[in-house]
N, C-alpha and C positions, 0 to 999 in steps of 0.2 A: 344513488351515486352513479355518475357516468363512468363507464369503463372504456378504456382505449386499448388498442392492440399495437403490435409492431408494424402493422400495415397502415396505421393512421396517416392521413394526409400530412406530408412533411411540413406544411406551412401552418398547421394548426397548433395551438398551444395545448399541450397535454393536460388533461384534468382527470380527476378520479383516480382509478388504479388500473394497472395493467400487469400482465405477466411478461417480463422481458428478460433477455440474456443480460449478463453483466456488461457486455460490450454495448448493447443497445441502450442500456441505462445511462452509460456515459454519453452516448449520442444525444439522448434526451436531455441530459444535464447541460451539455454544450448548447443545444438549441435553445433551451429555456433561458440560459444566461445571456445569449446573444439577443434574444427577443426583449429581455428586460433592460439591457444596457447596450446601446450602440457603440460604446467604447471597447467592447469585447471583440478582439480580433484573434483569429486562429492562424497559425503559421507552422509549416513543417513540410517534410519531403513527401510528395505524392498524396497530400491530404485533400486536395481539391477534386480534380477530374477523376482520379482513381478512387477517392474516398478513404485513403489510408490502406496500408497492407492488411490490416484486420477489419477494414470497412467501418471503422468507428466514426469517421467523419463523412460517411456516404450521404450524399444529397445536400449537405450543408452549403457547398459552394453554389449549387444551382439555386438555393433558397436565398442566400445572403449576398452572393456576388463575389467576384474575384478580389475586391478590395478588402473584404473581411475574412475570407478563407483563402490564404495565400500559399500557393505552391512555391516552395523555396528551392534554391540549388542544394545539391548534396553536400552541405557544409554546416555541421552542427555549431561551429564557432560563429558562423554568420547568422544562424537562427537565434542564438542567444544574444548576439550583438544587436540584431534588429529588435529583439524584445526589450532590451535595455533602453534603446532609443525611443521606442513606442511608449514605454512606461514613463520616461522623462517628459513626454509630451501629453501625459494624462490618459493614455489608453490602458487597457487591461489585457495584455497579450497572453494567449494560451499557446505555448510552444509544444509541439510534439517531437520527441526524440523517437525515431522509428523503432529502434531496438535498444535495449539496455546497454549492450556492448558498444554502441555508437556514441555514447555520451561523452567520452573522454576528450575529444577535440574541443568540446564546449566547457570542459571542467574548469579551466583557468578563469573564464569569465564568470562562471557561476559562483565560485568560491572567492574570487578576488573583487568582483564588481557587484553582482546581484545581491550577494549576502551582506555587503558592507556599505553600499551607497547611502542607505537610509541613516546609518550611524555616522558615517563620514560627513554627511551634510547636516548633522544635528537635527534630523527630521524634516529638513526642507525638501528633500527628494524622496519620494516614495517609490517602492519597487513592487507594485501589485502584479507580479508575474507568476503564472502557474506553468510549471514544466511537467508535462505528462510523459511518463516513462513506462512502457510495457516491460515487465521484468520477471525474472525467474525462469525455471525450466519446465520440463514436462510436455514439450510440444515437438520433440525430435528435431530441433533445429541444428544448423551448422555452427561453427565457431563464431563467437562474438554475438550470438543471438539468444543466449540463455544465461545471463549473469544476474547477480544480485548486488549491485553497488551501493545500496542504501546507507551503509555505515560510513562511507566517505562523506556523505552530505550531512548525516546526523552529527558528525564531529565538527561541523562548520557552524559557528554561532551566526545567527541572522537568518537561517533558513528554517522553515517548517518542513518536516518530512512526514508524509502520511501514506497509508496504503489501505485500500478498501478490500473487502473480502466477499461482498454479496451485492446484488443489484440495487437494493435500497440505499445502502451506504455509498455505492458508486455514484448514484444520482445526487444524494444529499451532500456528501463530502466534496464532490467536484464543484457544485454550486457555491458552497461556502468557501472553498479555496479560491475560486475566481473572484468572489466578493471581498476577500481579505486584502488588506493593504500590505500584508507581508508576502514575500516570495515563498511559494509553496512547491516543493518537489512532490508530485503526485504519482506514486508508484502503483501501477495497475497489474494485477496478477494475470499474465497472459494465458496461462493454462486454464484459468477459470472464466475466460471471456464468454464461453458458451454455456455456462451454468445459468439456470433460470430461477427467477423468484418474483414475487409480487412487489410492485413498486407503487407507492402512494405518492402522487405528484404534488399533493397539497397536505403534507403531514402537519398535524396541529403542533407538534413539538419535535425538534431534532436534537440529537446529541451534539454538544460543541465539538469542533474539529479536534481539539486537544484531549478529549476524554476517551478512555477505554470503555468497552462494553463487557459486562458479564453475560456471556452467551448462555451458560447453563450453570446453576448453582451446585455446589458440592461441599463435602466436609472433610475429605481425606487428603486430597492433593490439589494444589493450584497448578493449572496448565496454561501457559501464556503463549499465544501465537499471533501472527498477523499475516495479512495478504493471502497467498495461495495455500498456506498450511492450516488455515482455520478449518477448512473442510476436512482435512486429514485429522485434525485434532478432534473434531466432532465424532468421527468414526472411533477414535481412541476412547472418548468418553462413553460411547455406547458399549464398546467391547469390554471396558473396565467394569461397567455396571453389571454386566453378565457374570463377572467374577467377584461381585460384591464390593467393588471399590468405587467410591463416590468422588468424581473429579469436578472441580470448579473450573470451567473454561473461560478465559478472558481473551477477547479479541482486542489487541493493543490499539489498533487503528492509527494512533499517532506515535511515530517513531522518534520524533523530536518536535516538541518536548514529550517525554514519556509521562504518562499518568501514574506516577508511583503511588499515589494515595490509594487508588483502586486496587493495585496489585498488593500493596502492603496490607490493606484491610483483609484481603482474601487470605494471604499467607498467615496472618495472625489468627485466622480461624482454622486453617488446615494444618499449619506447621510444616508444610512441604511444598517445594516449588520445582517445576520443570518448565524450561523455556525451549521453544523450537523455532527455527527459521532455516531457510534454504541456503543462506549465505554461509561462507566459511566460518569456523568457530573462532579463530584467533582475531582479536580486535573487533568482534562482532557485537551486535545489539544484545545478544544473550548474555555475554560477559558483563556488560554494563548493568543489565537488570539484576543479575546474580549478585554483583558487588554492592549495588545500591540497596537492594532489599536486605542483604546481610548486614549492612551498616544500620539500616532503619529498624530491622525486625529480628535482630540476632537472638534475642531472648525467647522468641516464639518459634524459632526453627528447630525441628526435631531431626533434621538431616541436612547435609550440604545440598544446595541447589544443583540441579542437573541440567545440562544442555544437550539438545539433540539438533544437530546442524549438518550443513554440507561439510565436506572435508577440506582440509587446507591444501588443496591442489587446484590447478586450473580446471575449469569446467570440462568434463569429459566429453568424448564423442557421444552422439545421440544413442548409440547402442548400449552405452554403459550408464546413462543418466539415471535409470531406475535404481542403480546401486548407490548413486551419489545423493539422491534426494532423500530427506527424512521420510520415513513411511510409518505405517501403523505399528509394525513390530518394533521398530527402534524407539518409538515414543512409549509404547507399553513397557519396554525393557527399562527405560529411564524411570517410569512410574514404579516398577518393581524395585529399582535401585533406591529411591528415596523412601520407600516403605520398608527397606531392609529385607526384601525377599531375594531369593536366588535370581541372579541376572548375569548378563554377559561379562561383567567385570568381577564377578565373585571370586574366581580362581586367582586373579591378579591381586585381589585385596587380601587373600588369606595368608 
């Protein structure tokens, strides 16, 4: 099998396997999609000459030209509006929102136009738009650069909302998102951009975009995470195992629609559920999972589901973000809670 590296000639089609960062896996996915379909066009702020603030699109404008890798003005509403027009003309635009907190100027068009045009036109107009959004905290950024707005879009019918957690999924899921005729919000965990893993560029089989993955099997507690917190959840699985607790970890991957079948099957085995995400708790994805699994699997639950999330406050200054983000200790505390062990809420409950 041929092995490629991150220094492979930018014009070559990647084959075999390579060890890549999550960011470079996204680059590879974009390149492959553009090679396979000349209707794929990238647009966003500073994605061309600069290669993006995280260098995810580095080299793509030199390879494919300024007509296919378009540096846009600093106007998210314009980026989304251009994407809608391109999609109407048969293209597959991939729009980059430079940071999560910059998406709100384009929010109206995403929820009012992108999500609804296919339905409004009775299927005559397709919206094969992929909107890439670096999201979440953990990089010490300033205000508006470390937010988790995924619940806004998961609430909007007509949008697919997904998040990758590792380099292989970054490559596979992005290619599937671009090939989809549905509009896809593609949330990229920016603090995991530099994590490395092996990527198979020609996998024999890939998991459908809407399916969750059981990362590690377990029998005592089901732990659900997505995006940046999957790595933290893996640490929790290992730490709990040292204490004799078997955790089944599920990487949700798709936030809308949610693969409730996979989560419910796990909960019916373990009887206990913990959900973790960086976004605030109120109105979040964790609450939706907890409610839906309670409705579907109430008779199998041995304890109330527990959520480990960001707090219901604006995202704090960088010096305080380690206190805001769910960490190993908070996740293990929730595991203790659903197991009926002493935990941080024990005194309140007595």
